N, C-alpha and C positions, 0 to 999 in steps of 0.2 A: 389739141386733145379736148374732148367735150367733156365739161365739168358736170352738166346737168341737162335735164330735158329742155328746160328754159332758162335763158340768161339775159338779164337786162344790163346793157353796157352803156354808162354814162347818158341815160335816158333823160331827156328834157321834154316836158310837155307844155304847151301853151294853147291858149284861146285867142288867135290874133296876137295882139301885142300882150296879152295878159299872161304872166308866168303862172303856171300851176304847180309844178314840181320841176326840180332840176337835179342832175348828176345822180339819178337812181342806179343802183349797182346791186343786183342780188342774184342768186342762184336757186333755181327749184330742182329738186332732185326727183328721180323717178319714184313714185310711190308716195311723195309728200302730200299732206294736207297743208297747203300754203296759204297762210291768212294775210290779206291785205288789210291793214288796220289804221286806225288814226281817227281824229276828232272829225266833226261835221266840216264839210267843205274843204278837206284837205286834198281831194282829187283821187279817192279810192276808185269810184266807179270809172273815172276818166282813165286810169291806169288799166282797168280791165279791158276798156274799149279799145285802148292801144294793143293790148296783148292779143286781142282777137282780130286785128287788123282794120278796125272801123275808123281810127284816126292815125294819121302819120306822125311820128315823132319830129318835134322841132330840131333835136339833135340826138345823137346817139342811136342805139339800135336794140332791137330785141331777137334773140337767136332761139330757134327750135332745133334742138338736136344738132347745134352747131352751124345752122344755116339761118341767114337773115330772111325774115318774112318779107320784109319791104323792098329788097333788092333782088327778090327771086322773080321769075316770070309769072305771068298770070295763071299759066297751067301748073306750074309748081306751087303757087299759093291756093289754088284750089285742091291740090292733093294733101296740103297742109291742113286746110280746113275741114277736109274729110275725116281727119284724125282728132277733131275737137268737137266737143258737145258744150253747148251753151244753155244755160237756164236763167230765166229773167224773174224779177220780183213777183210778178203776178201769174207766172206760168206762161203767159204770152200765147195762149191757145186760140186757135180759130174757133170762134162762136158757133159757126155754122157747120161745124164737122163734129163728128162723134170722137170720143178719145181714141178709139182704134184708128180711126181716119187720120187724126193729128199725129200719131205715132207713125202712120204709114207714109207720111210725106217725104221724109228724107230717103225711105226706102225706095219709093217710086221714083225719086229724082237721081239717085246715085247708085242704084243696083239694077240689075237685069232680072230680079226675082219675079216670079208670076204673082198673080193677085192672091191666089190661096196661100202661098208661101209667106207673102207679106202680111196678110191677115193672122197667120200663125205666129209669125214673129212679133207682131204688135200685141197680140195677146199675152205672148211670153214676157215682153218688156213690161207690160202693165203689171203682170203677176209678180215681177221682181221687185216692184215699188209698192206692193200691197193693194193693188187695184184689180185683182182677179175678178171677173164677172161684171166689170164696169165698162166693158169694151163699147157698148152701144149708148152709153150715156153721153150727154152733152155737157159742156162746161157750166152751162146755167143751172144744171140738175145736181152739181157737186159742191162740196165745201171748198173753202179757199186753201185749206191744207191739202185736200185731195188735188186740187188744180195744181198746186206746186209739185206734187208728186208725178201728176201725169206729164207736167212740163219736164220733169226729170226722165220719166220713160222716153219721151221723144229725144232727149238729149243724148241718151244711151243707146239709141236706135241702130247707129252705125259701129257700135263697139269702140268708142273713142278711146285715144290714149291719154288725152287731158280733158278733164271736165271743169268748166268755169261756172262759178256761181256768183250771182250778184244780190247780196242780202236775201238769201233764201228763207231765213226766219222771220223777215219782217211781216208783221200782221198777225203772226201766229201766237196762241196762248203757250205759256211755258212747257205744258206736257207735250203739245203738239211739235214745239221747237225742238224739244229733247228727242222725240221719235224721229224727227226728220235728221237731226244730228247722227243718231244711231244708223239710219239708213244710208247716208252719205259714208260712213265708214265701212258698213256692209258691202256697198257696191264697190268701194276702193279694194277691199279685200277680195271680193270675188272676181272682179274683172282686172284688177291690177292698174287701174286708171289712176293718174295723178290728178289731185284736186287743187284747184286755185279758187279761193272763196273770199268774197268782199263782205265783210261783216263788222258792226260794232257791238254785238252781242258777246258780253264777257263769258257768258255760259258756254256758248258755241266756241269761242276762241280756245279755252282752256280744256273743253271736252274733246275737241278733234283736232286742233292744230298742233303740228309738230315742228313747223317751220313758218317764217312770215317775215313782213317788213312793216315798219311803222312810218307813216308819212305825217309830217309835221305842217300844219296850215300856216304857221308863223314864219318858219324859216324857209318853207318852201322846198324841202328836200327830205330825205329819209334820215331819221335820227338812229335807227337801229334796226338790225336783222338777225334772224335765229329764231329758236323756239319761244313761244310765249312765256313759258316758266322761267326759262333764262333771262329773258328781257326784264321780267318782273324782279327777279332776284339780283340781277347782275347789271343791268343797264347803267351807263354812266349819265344817263339823261333823266333828270327828275320827271320831266314831262311824260316820258315813257311809263315810268314806274307809277306815277300817279294815275294815268289812264288805266292800266292793268290792275289796280287796286281800287278802282272808283274813288279816287282822291284820298285815300287813306294813307298812302305814303307821302309825307311832308317835307322829305329831303334830309330830316335828322337822323334817319335810320342809317345814312351813309357813314354816319360817325359810329354807329353802334351795331346792333342786330340788323340783319337783312331782313326786309319784309317777306312774308310767305304768301303762297296763293291762297285766295279765299276758299273756305270750305265749300264742298259741293253744294250744300243746301243753300248757302247764301248766293252762290253763283247762280243757281237756278231761280233765284227770286222767291223762295218758298219759304 
C-alpha cells in the first residue's frame, strides 16, 4: 500500500565516514508543503540532494509513489526525474541565455515540441511567476528576487508532480520573501504539485508548511515530524519547540500552558 507520494525509510546519510543523519522516517503526502527544518549544519540540503538522487544513501531508501529511486533502472530514474522540478538558492540561471531561453532548456531536451510552441510555453511559465514581458531579459538585467522566480518558472516547465526548493527566501527582504511564499502556494494550488522545501525562515515555515521534519545536528537524527504548528505546541522535544519559537520556549511550559505560534507580524520580522 502506497502511503504517500514520497517516503523516507530508515534513511542514513554520510559523507565518507562522517555521519550526517541516521534513521530518518517520514511520509510526504500529495499536495503537501513539506518543510525540511533544523539548525545550521544539520543536513537539510544534504537530505534534499538525496531526495533528488544526487547522493546515494548509506542505508535505507527513498520511495517515490512506492518505488525506490536508487534501485530503479536508469531509464526509470529518468522518468522519475521528469516528474520533478528543482529550484536552487540563486536561481541557477544560465547567464548567457535570456529568461525564455532558460525556461526552454528542459522543454527542448525532454519534449518534441517545435520552437514556436516552446517559446509560447516559456512565455506562459514566466507569466505564472509574475514575469510576463521579461522573456528577452538576461539574468544580469533582473533583481535577485526575479531570478528566483525565473528559476521557479524553469522548474515548472515540464509540469512536475513534485517541486523541490533549497532555501528559496535566502537573500530576500521580508516583503519579497512573503510574496515568494504566496507564489509557491498559488502554484501548488493551481498545478496540484507537492512542495518540498528546505528553509530556516520561521515566517515561511508557518506561512506555507503543513507537514515537515525536524533534523537535529547534535543527535544526528530526526526529532519530530508533522505540521510546524503541531510541533511547536506538542513536540516532546524542547529543542524543536525552542527552534520554532525563536528560543522563547524554555521547557517550563511543558508543566503549564502550551506555547503558541508567533503572531504573523513577529514572524515576518516587522
